[in-house]
C-alpha positions as CSV (number, residue, x, y, z in Angstrom):
1,M,133.5,100.4,124.5
2,R,135.8,98.2,122.9
3,A,137.2,94.4,123.2
4,T,140.5,93.4,123.0
5,G,140.8,93.7,119.4
6,E,140.9,89.8,119.0
7,T,139.4,88.6,116.0
8,P,137.0,86.5,116.9
9,P,136.8,82.7,115.3
10,G,135.3,82.2,112.0
11,F,135.6,85.7,111.7
12,P,138.1,87.0,108.5
13,S,139.9,89.6,110.2
14,G,141.6,92.7,107.9
15,P,140.4,94.1,104.4
16,V,138.1,91.0,103.8
17,R,136.3,91.8,107.4
18,E,136.3,95.6,106.6
19,R,134.5,95.2,103.3
20,D,131.9,92.6,104.9
21,V,130.9,95.1,107.7
22,E,130.6,97.9,104.7
23,T,128.7,95.5,102.7
24,I,126.1,94.2,105.1
25,F,125.9,98.1,106.4
26,Q,125.3,99.6,102.7
27,R,123.3,96.5,101.9
28,W,120.7,97.5,104.8
29,T,121.0,101.4,104.2
30,F,120.4,100.9,101.0
31,V,116.9,98.4,101.6
32,R,115.6,100.3,104.0
33,A,115.6,103.8,102.5
34,L,114.0,102.1,99.7
35,F,111.2,101.1,102.2
36,H,111.5,104.2,103.8
37,R,111.6,106.5,101.4
38,G,108.0,104.9,99.3
39,Y,106.6,105.3,102.6
40,V,107.2,108.9,102.8
41,L,106.6,109.3,98.8
42,V,103.0,107.9,99.1
43,G,102.6,108.6,102.9
44,S,102.8,112.9,101.8
45,L,100.2,112.2,99.0
46,Y,98.2,110.0,101.7
47,F,98.0,113.0,104.0
48,V,96.9,115.5,101.6
49,V,94.8,113.9,98.7
50,G,93.8,110.6,100.9
51,A,93.2,111.7,104.9
52,H,92.5,115.7,103.2
53,L,94.5,117.2,106.2
54,S,95.0,121.1,106.6
55,A,98.1,122.9,106.4
56,S,98.6,122.8,110.3
57,Q,97.3,119.2,110.6
58,L,100.2,117.9,107.8
59,V,102.8,120.5,110.6
60,F,101.4,119.1,113.4
61,L,101.7,115.7,112.3
62,G,105.2,116.1,112.0
63,T,105.7,117.7,115.1
64,A,103.9,114.3,117.3
65,V,107.3,112.6,115.3
66,S,109.2,115.3,117.2
67,V,107.5,114.9,120.0
68,T,108.3,111.0,120.4
69,L,111.7,111.3,119.6
70,V,112.7,114.1,122.4
71,L,110.8,111.4,124.7
72,S,113.1,108.8,123.4
73,D,115.7,109.3,121.7
74,I,118.2,109.8,124.9
75,P,117.1,106.2,126.5
76,T,117.2,104.0,123.6
77,G,120.7,105.8,122.6
78,V,121.9,104.9,126.1
79,W,120.7,101.3,125.8
80,S,123.0,101.3,122.7
81,D,125.7,102.3,124.5
82,V,125.1,99.7,127.6
83,I,123.4,96.7,126.5
84,S,123.6,96.2,122.3
85,R,124.0,98.1,119.1
86,K,121.9,95.8,116.8
87,W,118.9,94.6,118.6
88,P,117.8,98.1,119.5
89,L,117.7,98.3,115.6
90,V,115.5,95.2,115.5
91,I,113.1,96.7,117.4
92,G,113.5,100.1,115.8
93,H,112.0,98.5,113.0
94,T,110.0,96.5,114.3
95,L,107.8,99.4,115.7
96,M,108.3,101.5,112.1
97,A,106.7,98.7,110.3
98,A,103.7,98.0,112.6
99,G,103.6,102.1,112.5
100,M,103.6,102.1,108.5
101,V,100.7,99.6,108.6
102,M,98.4,101.1,110.8
103,T,99.1,104.0,108.5
104,G,97.2,102.6,105.7
105,F,94.3,101.6,107.3
106,V,93.3,105.2,108.9
107,T,92.1,108.5,107.7
108,A,91.4,110.8,110.9
109,F,93.8,112.8,112.2
110,P,94.2,112.1,115.7
111,L,94.7,107.8,114.7
112,L,97.3,109.3,112.1
113,L,99.0,111.0,115.1
114,I,99.1,107.4,116.8
115,T,100.8,106.3,113.7
116,Q,102.8,108.3,113.8
117,A,104.3,108.6,117.4
118,L,104.6,104.8,116.8
119,W,107.1,105.3,114.1
120,G,109.1,107.9,115.8
121,L,109.4,106.1,118.5
122,G,111.4,102.9,116.5
123,W,113.1,105.5,114.7
124,A,114.6,106.5,118.4
125,F,115.7,102.8,118.5
126,S,117.5,103.5,115.6
127,N,119.1,106.6,115.7
128,G,122.5,106.5,117.1
129,A,122.8,102.8,117.0
130,D,122.8,102.6,113.6
131,V,126.6,104.6,113.5
132,A,127.2,103.7,116.9
133,W,127.6,99.9,115.3
134,L,129.3,100.4,112.3
135,T,132.4,102.5,113.7
136,D,132.8,99.9,115.9
137,E,132.5,96.8,114.0
138,L,134.2,98.6,111.0
139,D,137.4,99.6,113.5
140,R,139.2,101.8,111.1
141,P,139.1,105.6,112.3
142,D,140.5,106.9,109.1
143,R,137.7,105.4,107.0
144,I,134.8,105.7,108.6
145,D,134.3,109.4,107.3
146,R,134.4,108.0,103.8
147,V,131.9,104.7,104.6
148,L,129.4,106.9,106.0
149,T,129.2,109.3,103.2
150,A,129.1,106.3,100.8
151,S,126.1,105.3,103.1
152,A,124.2,108.0,102.8
153,R,124.3,108.4,99.3
154,W,123.2,104.5,98.7
155,S,120.2,105.7,100.9
156,L,119.4,108.4,98.2
157,V,120.2,105.5,95.6
158,G,117.8,102.9,97.9
159,G,114.9,106.0,98.4
160,A,115.2,106.7,94.7
161,T,114.6,102.6,94.0
162,G,111.7,103.2,96.5
163,M,110.1,106.1,94.7
164,I,110.2,104.7,91.7
165,A,108.6,101.3,93.2
166,F,106.0,103.1,95.6
167,G,104.7,105.7,93.3
168,L,104.0,103.3,90.6
169,L,102.3,101.0,92.9
170,G,100.4,103.7,94.9
171,W,99.4,104.6,90.9
172,A,98.5,101.6,89.7
173,S,96.5,100.2,93.1
174,S,96.3,102.5,96.1
175,L,98.3,105.1,98.1
176,A,96.5,102.9,101.3
177,T,98.3,100.1,99.8
178,A,101.6,101.0,99.1
179,I,101.8,102.5,102.8
180,V,100.7,98.8,104.0
181,V,103.5,97.2,101.4
182,S,106.3,99.6,102.6
183,G,105.3,98.9,106.3
184,L,105.6,94.8,105.5
185,G,108.9,95.6,104.0
186,M,110.1,97.3,106.9
187,A,109.5,94.3,108.9
188,V,111.6,92.4,106.7
189,V,114.8,94.0,107.2
190,G,114.3,94.1,110.5
191,I,114.9,90.7,110.3
192,F,118.0,91.0,108.0
193,V,119.6,92.6,111.1
194,A,118.6,90.3,113.6
195,V,119.9,87.7,111.0
196,R,123.3,89.4,109.2
197,F,124.9,92.3,112.0
198,S,127.4,90.8,114.7
199,E,128.4,92.8,117.4
200,H,132.4,91.2,117.5
201,N,133.6,94.9,118.7
202,F,130.9,95.9,121.6
203,T,131.2,94.5,124.9
204,R,128.2,94.9,127.2
205,T,128.8,96.7,130.3
206,R,129.5,94.5,133.4
207,A,128.0,97.0,136.0
208,Q,124.6,97.3,137.1
209,R,122.6,98.4,134.5
210,W,121.0,101.4,135.9
211,T,123.9,102.3,137.4
212,A,126.1,102.2,134.1
213,S,123.2,104.0,132.1
214,L,123.5,106.8,134.4
215,S,127.1,106.9,134.1
216,I,127.1,106.8,130.0
217,F,124.4,109.4,129.9
218,R,126.4,111.8,132.3
219,R,129.5,110.5,130.7
220,G,127.8,111.8,126.8
221,L,126.4,115.1,128.1
222,D,129.7,115.8,129.4
223,L,131.4,115.2,126.3
224,A,128.6,117.0,123.8
225,A,128.7,120.1,126.8
226,H,132.5,120.7,126.8
227,D,133.4,120.5,122.8
228,H,132.6,123.4,121.3
229,E,131.9,122.2,117.7
230,I,129.6,119.1,118.6
231,L,127.8,122.1,120.3
232,L,127.4,124.2,116.7
233,V,126.6,121.2,115.0
234,F,123.5,120.9,117.8
235,A,123.0,124.7,117.5
236,A,122.4,124.8,113.4
237,T,120.5,121.2,113.5
238,M,118.1,122.3,115.9
239,I,117.6,125.7,113.9
240,I,117.9,123.9,110.5
241,N,115.4,120.8,111.4
242,G,113.0,123.6,112.6
243,A,112.8,125.0,109.4
244,S,112.9,121.4,107.5
245,M,109.3,121.2,109.1
246,T,108.0,123.2,106.2
247,A,109.2,120.3,103.7
248,W,105.5,119.0,104.5
249,L,103.9,121.5,103.2
250,F,105.7,120.9,99.8
251,P,103.5,119.1,98.3
252,K,100.1,121.2,99.0
253,Q,102.3,123.9,97.5
254,L,102.7,122.2,94.7
255,V,99.3,121.3,94.2
256,I,98.4,124.8,94.6
257,L,100.8,125.6,91.8
258,G,99.0,123.4,89.4
259,F,100.0,119.9,89.9
260,P,98.1,117.8,87.6
261,H,95.1,115.4,89.2
262,D,96.8,112.8,89.7
263,P,99.9,114.1,91.1
264,V,101.6,110.5,92.3
265,L,103.8,110.7,89.3
266,W,104.8,113.5,89.5
267,W,105.4,114.1,92.9
268,T,107.4,110.9,92.6
269,A,109.4,112.1,89.6
270,I,110.5,114.8,91.3
271,G,111.8,112.9,95.0
272,I,113.3,110.6,92.7
273,L,115.0,113.5,91.0
274,S,115.9,115.0,94.5
275,S,117.6,111.9,95.5
276,G,120.1,111.9,92.6
277,V,120.8,115.4,92.8
278,G,121.8,114.1,96.7
279,A,123.5,111.2,95.6
280,I,125.6,113.4,93.0
281,A,126.5,116.2,95.7
282,L,127.1,113.6,98.5
283,H,129.6,111.4,96.1
284,I,131.5,114.8,95.2
285,V,131.9,115.3,99.8
286,E,132.6,111.8,100.0
287,A,136.2,112.4,98.2
288,R,136.9,115.7,99.9
289,I,135.4,114.9,103.4
290,D,138.9,114.6,105.0
291,G,139.9,117.7,104.8
292,V,140.3,120.5,106.9
293,G,137.1,122.9,106.8
294,V,135.4,120.8,104.0
295,A,132.5,119.4,107.0
296,R,131.9,123.5,107.7
297,R,132.3,124.7,104.5
298,T,129.7,121.6,103.3
299,Y,127.7,122.6,105.8
300,A,127.2,126.3,105.1
301,L,127.2,126.1,101.2
302,A,124.3,123.4,101.9
303,C,122.3,125.9,103.9
304,F,122.7,128.7,101.3
305,I,121.3,126.2,98.5
306,G,118.3,125.7,100.9
307,L,117.4,129.7,100.7
308,L,117.4,129.2,97.1
309,G,115.3,126.4,97.1
310,M,112.8,127.9,99.4
311,L,112.8,131.3,97.7
312,V,112.1,129.9,94.3
313,L,109.2,127.5,95.4
314,A,107.4,130.1,97.6
315,Y,107.3,132.6,94.2
316,A,107.1,130.3,91.9
317,P,104.7,130.5,88.8
318,D,104.2,127.0,88.3
319,F,104.4,123.6,89.8
320,I,107.8,122.7,87.2
321,V,109.4,125.8,88.8
322,G,108.2,124.9,92.4
323,G,109.4,121.6,91.8
324,L,113.1,123.0,91.0
325,G,113.0,124.9,94.4
326,V,112.2,121.2,95.7
327,L,115.0,119.7,94.2
328,L,117.1,122.8,95.8
329,T,115.9,122.4,99.1
330,S,115.2,118.3,99.7
331,G,117.6,117.7,97.0
332,I,120.9,119.0,98.1
333,A,120.4,121.0,101.4
334,F,118.6,118.7,103.9
335,N,120.3,116.0,101.6
336,V,124.0,117.3,102.7
337,T,123.5,118.5,106.0
338,R,122.2,115.5,107.7
339,P,125.1,113.5,106.7
340,V,127.3,115.8,107.2
341,S,126.3,116.7,111.1
342,V,126.6,113.3,111.4
343,I,130.2,112.9,110.2
344,W,131.1,116.1,112.0
345,V,129.7,114.6,115.6
346,N,130.6,111.2,115.5
347,R,134.7,112.1,114.5
348,R,134.6,114.0,118.0
349,T,133.3,111.0,119.8
350,T,134.3,108.2,121.5
351,S,133.3,104.4,121.0
352,D,131.9,104.5,125.0
353,V,129.0,107.0,124.2
354,R,128.9,107.1,121.0
355,A,125.3,106.0,120.6
356,T,124.5,108.6,123.5
357,V,125.8,111.6,121.7
358,H,124.0,110.9,118.5
359,S,121.2,110.6,120.3
360,C,122.1,113.4,121.6
361,L,122.3,115.3,117.9
362,S,118.7,113.0,117.5
363,Q,117.2,115.1,120.1
364,A,118.8,118.6,119.0
365,E,116.6,117.5,115.1
366,S,113.3,116.8,116.9
367,I,113.7,120.0,119.7
368,G,114.0,122.2,116.4
369,E,111.2,120.2,115.1
370,I,109.0,120.8,117.6
371,F,109.4,124.5,117.8
372,G,109.5,124.6,114.3
373,G,106.4,122.7,113.3
374,V,104.5,124.8,116.0
375,A,105.4,128.2,114.7
376,F,105.0,127.1,111.0
377,A,101.5,125.7,112.0
378,F,100.4,128.7,113.6
379,L,102.1,131.2,110.5
380,T,100.4,128.9,107.8
381,T,97.1,129.5,109.5
382,A,98.0,133.5,110.4
383,A,99.5,133.7,106.9
384,D,100.0,131.8,103.5
385,I,102.4,128.9,102.6
386,P,104.7,131.4,100.5
387,V,105.3,133.1,103.7
388,A,106.1,130.2,105.6
389,L,108.6,128.8,102.9
390,V,110.6,132.4,102.6
391,A,110.5,132.3,106.7
392,A,112.3,129.2,106.9
393,G,114.8,130.4,104.1
394,A,116.0,133.0,106.6
395,L,116.4,130.4,109.1
396,I,118.4,127.9,107.0
397,A,120.7,131.1,105.5
398,F,121.3,132.1,109.1
399,T,122.3,128.4,110.3
400,G,124.6,128.9,107.4
401,A,126.1,131.9,108.2
402,M,126.6,130.8,112.2
403,V,128.4,127.9,110.7
404,A,130.2,129.3,107.4
405,R,131.5,132.2,110.7
406,S,132.6,129.8,113.0
407,R,136.3,128.3,114.2
408,G,135.1,124.8,113.6
409,D,136.6,122.0,111.6
410,R,139.1,125.1,110.6
411,A,142.5,123.7,111.7
412,S,144.6,120.6,112.5
413,D,143.2,120.3,116.4
414,D,139.9,119.4,114.0
415,M,141.3,115.5,114.7
416,R,139.4,112.5,115.5
417,I,138.9,111.6,119.7
418,S,141.2,108.6,119.5
419,D,138.7,105.6,121.0
420,Q,140.5,104.0,124.2
C-alpha cells in the first residue's frame, strides 16, 4: 500500500531520490551476494570433502532448506505486507548469519540439517520483502524491470567477488573458517539494512493485524489464482527448481570426473566463470526486458541451454568438459530464469500484496525443490549421478517447451497492473 506520494521532509525528490534507492539496493545486493555465494562455494565443498556426505544426503540437505521455506514463506511474506518491508530483511539476515556460522562448527548430518533449516528460515524472511521494498521505494513502474535485472547482474558480480575471496580464504586456511567468516559478514549486512533502508512509501495497515493478515493472504492468493501468467510462472518455477536440486551433485560429479586432489581453487574458478557468464547474459536481457514477449522467450531459451549443460556434465569425459556443462546450466539457465520469473510476476502484482505474491513464487520454488530433492535422492541411490543429470535435463527441457508454447507475455495486454 502506498502513502499519499508526498516526499518526506529531508528526503530528496525526483531523480536524486531514485538514484539513492537504486544505489542502496544494488550495494546491498552486491554485498549480500558476496557473503552468500562465498558461503555456498565453500559450503558445497565442505559437505563433500569435510563432512563426507553421500549423494543422497547432499540432496536431502537441500530438501531440508526447501521444507523450511514452504512452512515459513507465506507467513513471512504476509508480515512484510502488513507490518514492514525492512525489518523482515533485518531478521532474515540475522537468522541466515546464525545458520552459516553454526555450519562451520559441525559435520554430523543431523546437525547440518538444523543449520540449513535455520538458514532457510532466514531466507524466507528476506524473500519477497526485498523486491517489494525496492518497487515501493523506487515508485517507478517504468524502470523497475531494468533495475531488477541490473540488481541480478550485481548479485552475480558480488557472488564472483565472494567466491574469489572465500575460495582463497578456504584454500589458505580451512573451509570451516571461511564458512564462519561468511556468516559474520552476513550479520554485518543485516546491520546495513537496519541503518540504510527506509520505508517512505510503505504504510503499515491500521486494521487488526490478524484480520489484515488474513485479508492480504486471501487477496494475494486470489490475484495469483486468476492470473494465467502468474500461474504459468509458478508451474515453470516448480519444475525447474525441482530439476535444480541436482546442482548439489555438481561438485561430486566433477570430483568423480577427476577434479584435482585439492578442488577448492578449481571449484572457485568454475563458480566465478559461471557468475561472469550469467552477468553477461543478464546484461543482454536488461536492454530488452521491457519488450513484448521477451520474458517468455528468454525463459524458454535459458531452459534449453540448461538441458545442453546437463547433458554435457552427465557425459563429460573429464572435469574440464564437465565444468563447461556447469557453466551452461548454473551460469546461464539458473542465473537467468530466476530474475526473469521475479520480473514477470512483479509486473503483474499490486503493491498491497506484492510481498505475499513473491512469497508464493518462493513457495513454488520450495515445493519443486522438495519433490525434486526426494526424487533425485532416490534416483541417485537406485542408479547413478549421470542418470539423475539426464532426468533433470529432461525436466528443464519440458519447462522450456511449456513456456515457449504458452500465450503468456505475447501481446500488448501483458502490461503491468498499476498500483492503486
